[in-house]
C-alpha positions as CSV (number, residue, x, y, z in Angstrom):
1,M,5.5,-17.7,-3.1
2,K,2.8,-15.7,-1.1
3,R,2.8,-12.1,-0.2
4,G,4.3,-11.2,3.3
5,I,3.8,-8.3,5.6
6,L,2.1,-5.4,4.4
7,I,4.6,-2.3,4.2
8,S,2.6,0.5,3.0
9,S,-1.0,1.0,1.5
10,G,-2.5,3.5,-1.2
11,E,-5.6,4.2,-3.3
12,Q,-4.5,2.0,-6.0
13,S,-2.1,-0.5,-4.5
14,E,-0.5,-2.0,-1.6
15,L,3.2,-3.0,-0.9
16,F,3.9,-6.5,0.6
17,M,7.3,-8.0,1.4
18,Y,7.9,-11.0,-1.0
19,G,11.3,-12.1,-0.1
20,P,14.5,-11.0,2.0
21,D,15.3,-8.4,-0.6
22,T,12.1,-8.4,-2.8
23,L,8.6,-6.5,-2.7
24,V,5.5,-7.0,-4.6
25,K,3.3,-4.0,-5.3
26,L,-0.2,-5.6,-5.6
27,F,-2.8,-3.4,-7.4
28,R,-6.2,-3.2,-6.2
29,K,-9.1,-5.0,-8.1
30,G,-10.4,-2.6,-10.7
31,V,-7.0,-1.2,-11.7
32,S,-6.6,-1.9,-15.5
33,S,-3.8,-4.2,-16.8
34,R,-2.9,-1.2,-19.0
35,H,-2.1,0.7,-15.7
36,V,0.1,-2.0,-14.5
37,Y,2.0,-2.6,-17.6
38,R,2.5,1.0,-18.2
39,E,4.4,1.1,-14.6
40,A,6.4,-1.9,-15.4
41,N,7.3,-0.8,-18.9
42,N,8.4,2.7,-17.8
43,T,10.2,1.1,-14.8
44,R,12.2,-1.2,-17.4
45,T,12.9,1.8,-19.6
46,A,14.2,3.8,-16.6
47,M,16.4,0.8,-15.8
48,A,17.9,0.7,-19.2
49,Y,18.7,4.3,-19.0
50,G,20.8,3.5,-16.0
51,L,18.5,5.5,-13.6
52,P,18.4,5.2,-9.8
53,V,15.2,2.8,-9.8
54,P,14.3,-0.4,-8.0
55,A,15.0,-3.4,-10.1
56,L,11.9,-4.8,-11.5
57,K,11.9,-8.6,-11.6
58,D,8.4,-9.9,-12.6
59,I,4.8,-9.3,-13.2
60,I,2.4,-11.8,-11.3
61,E,-1.0,-12.3,-10.0
62,I,-2.1,-13.1,-6.5
63,D,-5.7,-13.7,-5.5
64,G,-7.1,-12.1,-8.8
65,R,-4.9,-9.1,-8.3
66,E,-1.9,-8.1,-10.5
67,G,1.2,-7.1,-9.1
68,I,4.8,-6.0,-9.9
69,V,7.7,-7.9,-8.2
70,M,10.6,-5.5,-7.4
71,E,13.8,-5.0,-5.5
72,Y,13.3,-4.0,-1.9
73,I,15.3,-0.8,-1.2
74,K,15.9,0.0,2.6
75,G,16.1,3.6,3.6
76,P,14.0,6.5,4.6
77,T,12.0,8.7,2.1
78,I,12.6,12.5,2.4
79,T,9.3,12.7,4.3
80,N,10.5,10.2,7.0
81,I,13.9,12.2,7.2
82,L,12.1,15.6,7.8
83,R,9.7,14.2,10.2
84,K,12.7,13.4,12.6
85,A,14.9,16.4,11.6
86,P,12.8,19.2,10.4
87,H,15.9,21.5,10.6
88,K,17.4,19.7,7.6
89,I,14.7,21.0,5.2
90,N,16.8,23.3,3.2
91,L,19.4,20.5,2.7
92,Y,16.9,18.1,1.4
93,A,14.9,20.6,-0.7
94,Q,18.3,21.2,-2.6
95,K,18.9,17.4,-2.9
96,F,15.4,16.9,-4.1
97,A,16.0,19.8,-6.8
98,R,19.3,18.3,-7.8
99,L,18.2,14.9,-8.2
100,Q,15.3,16.3,-10.4
101,A,17.5,18.3,-12.5
102,D,19.7,15.5,-13.2
103,L,16.6,13.7,-14.5
104,H,15.8,16.5,-16.7
105,S,19.2,16.7,-18.3
106,I,18.4,13.2,-20.2
107,S,16.9,13.2,-23.5
108,V,14.5,10.3,-24.1
109,K,12.7,8.4,-26.8
110,D,11.1,5.7,-25.1
111,F,8.6,7.1,-22.8
112,P,5.0,8.3,-23.5
113,N,4.6,11.8,-25.1
114,Q,3.7,14.4,-22.6
115,R,2.2,16.9,-25.1
116,E,-0.3,14.3,-26.3
117,F,-1.2,13.3,-22.7
118,M,-1.7,16.8,-21.6
119,E,-3.7,17.8,-24.4
120,N,-5.9,14.7,-24.1
121,T,-6.3,15.3,-20.4
122,I,-7.1,19.0,-20.8
123,K,-9.8,18.3,-23.3
124,S,-11.3,15.7,-21.0
125,S,-11.9,18.6,-18.4
126,R,-14.8,20.1,-20.3
127,G,-17.3,18.3,-18.4
128,R,-16.0,19.5,-15.0
129,L,-14.7,23.0,-16.0
130,G,-17.0,23.8,-18.9
131,M,-16.3,24.3,-22.5
132,E,-15.2,28.0,-22.2
133,I,-12.6,27.7,-19.6
134,T,-11.3,24.4,-21.0
135,E,-10.7,25.9,-24.3
136,K,-9.0,28.9,-22.7
137,I,-6.8,26.4,-20.9
138,L,-6.0,24.7,-24.1
139,Q,-5.0,27.7,-25.8
140,L,-2.7,28.6,-23.1
141,F,-1.2,25.0,-23.1
142,L,-0.6,24.8,-26.9
143,I,1.7,27.9,-27.1
144,L,4.0,26.3,-24.6
145,P,7.2,24.7,-25.8
146,D,7.7,21.0,-26.2
147,S,10.8,19.0,-25.4
148,D,12.3,15.5,-25.2
149,R,13.5,15.4,-21.6
150,L,12.5,12.7,-19.1
151,C,9.9,13.8,-16.8
152,H,8.9,11.6,-13.8
153,N,5.5,13.4,-13.5
154,D,5.0,12.1,-9.9
155,F,8.1,13.6,-8.2
156,H,7.5,14.2,-4.4
157,Q,9.1,13.4,-1.1
158,E,7.6,10.0,-0.6
159,N,9.0,9.0,-4.0
160,V,12.6,9.5,-3.1
161,I,14.4,7.0,-0.7
162,F,18.0,7.5,0.7
163,S,19.3,4.2,0.5
164,A,23.0,2.9,1.2
165,K,23.8,3.2,-2.4
166,G,22.4,6.5,-2.9
167,P,18.9,8.2,-3.7
168,I,16.6,5.8,-5.3
169,I,13.4,7.1,-7.4
170,L,10.2,5.2,-7.0
171,D,6.9,5.2,-8.9
172,W,7.4,5.3,-12.5
173,Q,3.9,4.9,-13.6
174,E,3.3,8.3,-14.9
175,A,6.7,9.1,-16.5
176,L,6.7,11.0,-19.7
177,R,8.7,12.6,-22.4
178,G,8.5,16.3,-22.5
179,N,9.1,19.8,-21.0
180,P,10.8,19.5,-17.6
181,I,8.9,22.8,-16.3
182,A,5.8,20.8,-16.3
183,D,7.4,18.2,-14.0
184,V,8.6,21.0,-11.7
185,V,5.2,22.6,-11.7
186,H,3.6,19.2,-10.7
187,A,6.2,18.9,-7.9
188,I,5.3,22.5,-6.6
189,L,1.5,21.7,-6.7
190,V,1.8,18.7,-4.7
191,Q,3.3,20.7,-1.7
192,E,0.8,23.6,-2.5
193,H,-2.1,21.4,-1.8
194,P,-3.0,21.4,2.0
195,V,-3.0,17.9,3.7
196,P,-3.7,16.8,7.3
197,A,-0.7,16.7,9.6
198,P,0.8,13.3,10.4
199,I,0.2,13.9,14.1
200,L,-2.3,16.0,16.1
201,K,-4.7,15.6,12.9
202,N,-7.6,17.4,14.7
203,S,-5.3,20.6,15.4
204,S,-6.2,23.4,13.1
205,H,-3.1,25.2,14.4
206,Y,-0.8,22.2,13.7
207,F,-2.6,21.8,10.2
208,Q,-1.5,25.3,9.5
209,L,2.1,24.8,10.6
210,H,2.4,21.6,8.7
211,N,1.3,23.1,5.5
212,K,3.4,26.2,5.9
213,Y,6.4,23.8,6.3
214,R,5.3,22.0,2.9
215,K,5.1,25.3,1.2
216,L,8.4,26.3,2.6
217,F,9.8,22.9,1.1
218,A,8.3,23.8,-2.3
219,K,10.0,27.3,-2.1
220,L,13.3,26.1,-1.2
221,Y,13.3,23.4,-3.9
222,Q,12.1,25.9,-6.7
223,K,14.8,28.4,-5.7
224,E,17.4,25.7,-6.0
225,Y,16.0,24.0,-9.2
226,M,16.0,27.6,-10.7
227,K,19.4,28.3,-9.8
228,L,20.7,24.9,-11.3
229,T,18.9,25.2,-14.6
230,N,18.4,29.1,-15.0
231,I,14.5,28.8,-15.5
232,S,12.6,31.8,-14.7
233,L,9.4,32.5,-12.5
234,S,7.5,33.3,-15.6
235,Q,8.3,30.2,-17.1
236,I,7.1,28.3,-14.1
237,S,3.9,30.4,-14.0
238,D,3.2,29.6,-17.5
239,W,2.6,25.9,-17.0
240,L,0.8,26.3,-13.5
241,I,-2.9,26.2,-15.0
242,P,-2.3,23.4,-17.7
243,V,-0.5,21.2,-15.3
244,S,-3.1,21.8,-12.7
245,T,-5.9,20.7,-15.2
246,T,-4.0,17.5,-15.8
247,R,-4.1,16.7,-12.1
248,L,-7.9,16.4,-12.3
249,F,-7.4,13.1,-14.1
250,T,-4.4,11.6,-12.3
251,K,-4.4,9.3,-9.3
252,V,-4.9,12.1,-6.7
253,S,-7.7,11.9,-4.1
254,L,-11.3,13.2,-4.6
255,E,-10.6,16.1,-1.9
256,E,-7.4,17.1,-3.8
257,K,-9.3,17.1,-7.2
258,E,-11.9,19.5,-5.5
259,W,-9.0,21.7,-4.4
260,T,-7.4,21.6,-7.7
261,E,-10.7,22.7,-9.5
262,K,-11.0,25.7,-7.1
263,Y,-7.4,26.4,-7.8
264,I,-7.8,26.4,-11.7
265,R,-11.1,28.6,-11.6
266,R,-9.4,31.1,-9.2
267,K,-6.3,31.3,-11.5
268,M,-8.5,31.6,-14.6
269,A,-10.6,34.4,-13.0
270,G,-7.4,36.3,-12.3
271,I,-6.4,35.9,-16.0
272,T,-9.8,36.9,-17.4
273,D,-10.3,39.9,-15.0
């Protein structure tokens, strides 16, 4: 069976229809097989834990590109919902926080180790941030507590679909076993990074409004998550720099990496002043 209609396109992959209730996520040439199989294995593991994920059906190759065949989930993402109903921001920020808190309540064994991943990626930042700053970040990270909870590690509005059978969480490629506060910080940083508005992209005024709205979502989400789990602002603050540093080596855009580097340097300057 050949791929069908293109559904969406990203930096590393494209989604195509592959049947009436099936999608194929085709990775771009150059994306490693290790990358593809990590997402497939993490998705299978999430399925085994009974989590709300699209069912993974197969791993295939089309036109020299590896792909993951999965269940097609019908429904809007949180981004789609809020684009049409921005007044529902508080409601969906709360739903988002509750869904993530539910994930974080699960103790797991079968996902990659967050601590090992973060330590290695922080060390890899020496060439970009310099030896001195990197060593200070590593010291900040190594005193933080470890845990064994399920962390999605790419939890944002586009990765949650509200289907007829309830919310479904997409894109498990980066999932880890570790401290859930790091996962929360990752979600906050996604919203903190300014992005072009979906309409009137050349309007600086609309750009500012759009990003204020994103930050408001992050604020409401964080408030609800803290209420649900009793974590503190200081605990969140402790993870900001280490998690930011790992984002220099994940699948974010070059522009976001540049913004993140400036964010890290600004935060580190505040610590050392």
